[in-house]
C-alpha positions in Angstrom: 159.9 -74.4 119.8 157.4 -76.0 122.1 157.8 -79.9 122.4 154.3 -81.6 122.8 155.6 -84.8 122.7 158.2 -83.5 125.3 156.4 -81.7 127.8 152.9 -83.3 127.5 153.7 -87.0 126.3 156.6 -87.0 128.8 159.6 -88.3 126.4 161.9 -85.8 128.1 162.8 -85.3 131.7 164.6 -82.6 133.1 167.4 -85.0 134.0 167.8 -85.5 130.4 169.1 -82.1 129.6 171.1 -82.1 133.0 172.8 -85.1 132.1 175.0 -83.3 129.2 175.4 -80.0 131.6 172.9 -78.3 129.0 175.7 -77.7 126.5 174.6 -77.1 123.1 177.9 -78.5 121.7 177.3 -82.1 123.6 173.2 -82.2 123.5 171.3 -84.3 121.0 169.4 -82.5 118.5 166.1 -83.1 120.6 167.1 -81.5 123.6 168.8 -78.1 122.1 166.1 -76.3 123.2 167.2 -76.7 127.0 170.8 -75.5 126.3 172.1 -73.1 128.8 174.6 -71.2 126.9 171.8 -70.5 123.8 174.6 -70.5 120.9 172.5 -69.5 117.9 171.0 -71.9 115.5 171.6 -70.3 112.3 168.8 -70.2 109.5 171.3 -69.5 106.4 168.6 -68.8 103.4 171.1 -70.1 100.7 168.9 -69.0 97.7 165.6 -66.5 97.6 164.6 -68.5 94.5 161.4 -70.8 94.6 159.9 -73.2 92.5 156.4 -72.7 94.2 154.3 -69.4 95.3 153.5 -70.0 98.9 150.9 -67.2 100.1 152.4 -67.0 103.4 156.3 -66.9 102.0 158.3 -64.5 104.4 160.7 -64.0 102.1 158.5 -63.5 98.8 160.3 -65.6 96.8 159.7 -66.1 92.9 161.3 -68.7 90.5 163.4 -65.8 89.0 167.4 -65.3 89.4 168.3 -63.1 92.2 171.3 -61.0 92.4 174.2 -60.6 95.4 173.7 -64.2 96.8 176.8 -65.5 98.6 179.4 -67.3 97.0 180.2 -70.9 97.8 183.4 -69.5 98.7 181.7 -66.8 101.1 179.6 -69.7 102.1 182.1 -71.9 103.5 183.8 -68.7 105.3 180.1 -68.4 106.9 180.1 -72.1 107.9 183.8 -71.7 109.6 182.9 -68.8 111.6 179.7 -70.3 113.3 182.2 -73.6 113.6 184.2 -71.7 115.4 181.6 -69.6 117.3 179.8 -72.7 118.4 176.6 -72.7 116.8 175.1 -76.1 116.9 173.3 -76.2 113.9 172.9 -74.7 110.3 169.5 -74.8 108.8 169.8 -74.4 105.0 166.7 -72.7 103.4 165.3 -70.4 101.3 163.3 -69.9 98.9 163.9 -73.3 98.3 167.5 -74.5 98.8 167.9 -77.1 96.4 167.6 -74.7 93.5 170.8 -73.7 94.6 173.2 -76.3 93.0 175.9 -76.5 95.5 173.4 -77.1 98.5 174.9 -80.5 98.8 178.7 -79.6 98.7 177.5 -76.5 101.2 175.9 -79.1 103.4 178.4 -81.6 103.4 181.2 -79.0 104.0 178.8 -77.5 107.4 178.9 -81.5 108.8 183.0 -81.8 107.8 183.0 -78.6 110.4 181.3 -80.3 113.1 178.2 -78.7 112.6 174.7 -80.4 112.4 173.1 -79.8 109.0 169.6 -79.3 108.5 167.6 -78.4 105.3 164.0 -76.8 105.1 162.5 -77.7 101.7 159.3 -77.8 99.8 160.6 -81.4 98.7 159.4 -81.3 95.3 162.8 -81.6 94.0 164.2 -84.7 96.0 164.1 -87.1 93.3 165.8 -90.6 93.9 169.1 -89.2 93.1 168.9 -86.1 95.4 167.6 -88.5 98.3 171.1 -90.5 97.9 173.1 -87.4 97.7 171.7 -86.1 100.8 172.0 -89.4 102.4 175.3 -89.6 101.7 176.7 -86.1 103.1 175.0 -87.0 106.3 172.0 -84.6 106.7 171.1 -84.9 110.1 167.1 -84.3 109.5 165.2 -82.6 106.3 161.9 -80.9 107.2 159.6 -80.7 104.2 156.7 -78.1 104.1 153.3 -79.5 103.6 150.4 -77.3 104.6 147.4 -79.6 104.4 145.6 -82.4 102.7 146.3 -82.3 98.6 143.7 -79.6 97.4 144.4 -77.4 100.3 148.4 -77.5 100.2 148.5 -77.3 96.4 145.9 -74.0 96.7 148.4 -72.8 99.8 151.6 -73.5 97.8 150.6 -72.1 94.4 151.3 -74.9 92.5 149.0 -78.1 91.5 150.7 -81.0 92.3 153.0 -79.4 94.6 151.4 -82.4 97.5 152.3 -85.3 95.3 155.6 -83.7 94.6 156.5 -83.0 98.4 155.1 -86.7 99.4 157.2 -88.5 96.3 160.1 -86.2 97.8 159.6 -87.5 101.5 159.0 -91.0 100.4 162.5 -91.2 98.7 164.3 -89.7 101.9 163.0 -92.7 104.1 163.9 -95.2 101.3 167.5 -93.8 101.9 167.1 -94.3 105.8 167.3 -90.1 106.1 165.0 -88.6 109.2 162.8 -86.6 107.6 159.6 -84.7 108.7 156.6 -82.0 108.0 156.3 -78.6 108.7 152.7 -77.2 108.6 151.9 -73.7 108.9 148.2 -73.3 110.8 146.0 -70.8 109.3 142.2 -70.5 108.8 142.5 -72.3 105.6 144.1 -75.6 106.5 143.1 -76.0 110.2 140.6 -78.4 109.6 143.2 -80.9 107.8 145.2 -81.0 111.0 143.3 -84.3 111.8 143.8 -85.9 108.5 147.7 -84.9 108.7 147.8 -86.7 111.8 146.4 -89.7 110.2 149.1 -89.4 107.4 151.5 -89.3 110.5 150.8 -93.0 111.4 150.0 -94.0 107.4 153.2 -93.0 106.4 155.5 -93.7 109.5 156.5 -89.8 109.7 158.8 -89.6 112.8 158.2 -85.7 113.6 156.0 -82.8 112.8 156.4 -78.9 113.4 153.0 -77.0 113.6 154.1 -73.4 113.2 151.7 -70.5 114.1 151.1 -67.7 111.4 154.1 -64.9 111.9 153.0 -61.6 109.8 155.8 -61.2 107.6 156.4 -61.2 104.4 153.5 -62.4 102.1 152.3 -63.2 105.4 151.5 -59.5 106.4 148.8 -60.1 103.6 147.1 -62.8 105.3 146.9 -61.9 109.0 143.1 -62.0 108.7 143.6 -66.0 108.0 145.1 -66.1 111.3 143.4 -68.3 114.1 141.1 -66.3 116.5 142.6 -66.8 119.9 140.0 -69.1 121.0 140.5 -71.3 117.9 144.4 -71.0 118.6 143.8 -72.6 122.0 141.2 -75.3 120.5 143.9 -76.3 118.1 147.0 -76.7 120.5 144.5 -79.0 122.3 143.7 -81.2 119.5 147.3 -81.3 118.5 148.2 -82.4 122.2 145.1 -84.8 122.0 146.3 -86.3 118.7 150.0 -86.4 119.8 148.8 -88.3 123.2 146.7 -90.7 120.8 149.8 -91.9 118.7 151.7 -92.0 121.8 149.3 -94.6 123.3 149.5 -96.5 120.3 153.3 -97.0 120.8 154.0 -94.6 117.8 156.2 -92.0 119.5 156.3 -89.1 116.9 157.8 -85.8 118.1 155.3 -83.4 117.9 156.2 -79.6 118.1 154.7 -76.2 117.9 156.6 -72.9 116.8 156.4 -69.0 117.0 154.1 -68.7 119.7 155.6 -69.3 122.9 152.5 -69.5 125.2 151.9 -72.8 124.3 154.4 -73.6 127.0 152.3 -72.1 129.6 149.4 -73.3 128.3 150.4 -77.2 128.1 151.6 -76.8 131.9 148.0 -75.4 132.9 146.7 -78.1 131.3 149.0 -80.7 133.1 148.7 -78.9 136.1 144.9 -80.2 136.2 145.7 -83.8 134.6 148.8 -84.7 136.0 150.5 -82.3 138.8 153.8 -84.2 139.4 154.8 -84.1 135.4 153.3 -80.5 135.7 156.4 -79.9 138.0 158.7 -81.2 135.8 157.2 -79.5 132.5 157.4 -76.2 134.3 161.4 -76.9 135.2 162.1 -77.6 131.6 160.4 -74.5 130.4 162.3 -72.3 132.5 165.4 -74.2 130.6 163.5 -73.7 127.2 163.4 -69.6 128.4 160.8 -69.0 125.5 161.3 -66.5 122.2 164.8 -66.7 121.5 164.9 -64.6 118.8 168.5 -62.7 118.7 169.9 -64.9 121.6 169.9 -68.6 120.5 168.1 -68.2 116.6 169.4 -66.3 114.1 169.3 -65.8 110.5 171.2 -65.0 107.6 170.1 -64.1 104.0 170.8 -65.0 100.5 172.8 -61.5 100.0 174.9 -62.2 103.2 172.6 -59.6 105.5 172.3 -60.7 109.3 168.6 -60.5 110.6 166.8 -61.5 114.2 165.5 -64.3 112.8 164.2 -64.9 109.2 161.1 -63.3 109.6 163.0 -60.0 110.0 163.6 -59.1 106.4 163.0 -55.2 107.1 166.1 -54.8 109.8 169.6 -56.4 109.5 172.6 -56.0 112.0 174.7 -56.1 109.5 176.5 -58.5 106.2 178.7 -61.3 106.5 180.7 -60.3 103.4 182.1 -57.3 105.5 182.0 -58.9 109.2 182.2 -62.3 110.7 178.4 -63.2 111.9 180.2 -64.0 114.9 181.3 -60.6 115.6 177.8 -58.9 114.6 175.9 -61.1 116.7 178.1 -60.1 119.7 177.6 -56.7 119.0 175.5 -55.1 121.6 175.5 -51.3 119.8 172.9 -52.1 117.9 169.9 -50.9 120.1 167.8 -53.8 118.8 170.4 -56.7 119.4 170.6 -55.4 122.8 167.2 -55.1 123.4 166.2 -58.7 122.1 169.0 -60.0 124.4 167.9 -58.2 127.5 164.1 -57.3 126.5 162.2 -57.7 129.6 162.8 -53.9 130.9 161.8 -52.8 127.3 158.5 -55.0 127.4 158.0 -54.1 130.8 158.1 -50.4 129.7 155.7 -50.6 126.6 153.4 -53.7 126.7 149.9 -54.2 128.9 149.7 -58.1 129.3 153.1 -58.8 128.8 154.4 -56.7 131.3 152.1 -58.1 134.0 152.5 -61.7 132.8 153.6 -64.0 135.7 154.8 -66.5 132.6 157.6 -64.0 131.4 160.1 -65.9 132.5 159.3 -69.0 130.4 157.9 -67.1 127.3 160.3 -64.3 127.3 157.5 -61.7 125.6 156.6 -64.3 122.6 157.6 -63.0 119.1 158.2 -59.7 118.6 158.0 -59.0 115.1 154.3 -60.1 115.5 153.9 -57.2 118.0 155.6 -54.5 115.5 153.3 -55.9 112.5 150.2 -55.1 114.4 151.1 -52.2 116.9 154.2 -50.4 115.4 156.0 -51.0 118.2 158.8 -54.4 118.9 158.1 -54.1 122.8 154.3 -54.2 122.7 152.2 -57.2 123.4 152.3 -59.9 121.4 148.7 -60.3 119.4 148.4 -64.2 118.9 148.9 -64.7 122.8 145.8 -66.3 123.6 145.9 -67.0 127.3 143.4 -65.0 129.6 143.7 -62.1 131.8 143.2 -65.0 134.7 145.3 -67.1 133.2 148.4 -64.7 133.2 147.7 -63.2 136.5 146.9 -59.9 134.9 143.9 -57.7 136.3 143.2 -54.5 135.9 143.6 -51.8 138.9 139.7 -51.0 139.4 139.1 -54.8 139.4 
């Protein structure tokens, strides 16, 4: 994650993270990305079932029963292990997590073990009663996926009325005093709605939004052509920065982040180097703390069936299963070549990539998103095709130049 508001609008200083020793167990949620120990935030897809049919779904979910989901008892054993291992956050996702009836019980159990519990939901199932339940158990945050204004969102999510139902869920959470925010996956079909989404943040008093760059996984592999061009990605990040600053200048400190494209960090730094060099120096220090893409390091995933993946987009590769071995054992087992490679990827990328191998920002980007490289080039260690920085910006020059 790249915090636009944290970095560009100056809501976080390097001293904020240093004050807590950069220890993930001590850091407040908004500073977790600057932890030095990088204990994994774990996405647990508690179910594959979903009531919507989103065109970009990495889980390729349907509204059907799926076999082999972890039982409640197995889920609690997973939570026990995560708590003992030191994972700071468990993010309950799906499918649609609220289609699993014992989701509140599992989330409450995680909280009782000292974990921060978050859910990622389409919001359509959060009626007044469910909102009261989520408040009672003490969720840290509810992230609701909305991918455009009404018509755009409903088309993207495959169900008429999905937008209105999600907004009702959001307002139900707000009435109960639950911190709630939006999740928006950027693509050609909805990028024009971003200004309207910022208007909605202000009108609805929504405190947080994450803008996700498209990842080519699951159904997302079928809409690669809907990804933005490199130039349009730059323009979109500029738009997000500009609109975030406008909110902050109005005294509305909305937390705005971009996700799944770590070249956003150097891009923010380069813009600040022209606008505010002193702040740019502080941002560079924060980017060094962040350390870029954390797949297989500070971010992992457990599927509905217990399979452990580098992150939620790597359904095609599993390190093992928590039904057979603890997550903590699987996560620290470097006998798996991909696990070892993700934890020390620089030599492998240097040997296989072109632009990434020569990029001066590698240590603040960490090679960006490996699953995208694999999807396009068939090589996990190749260049991330979604990096929009120019040769001059990354310090790359052909030998003949």
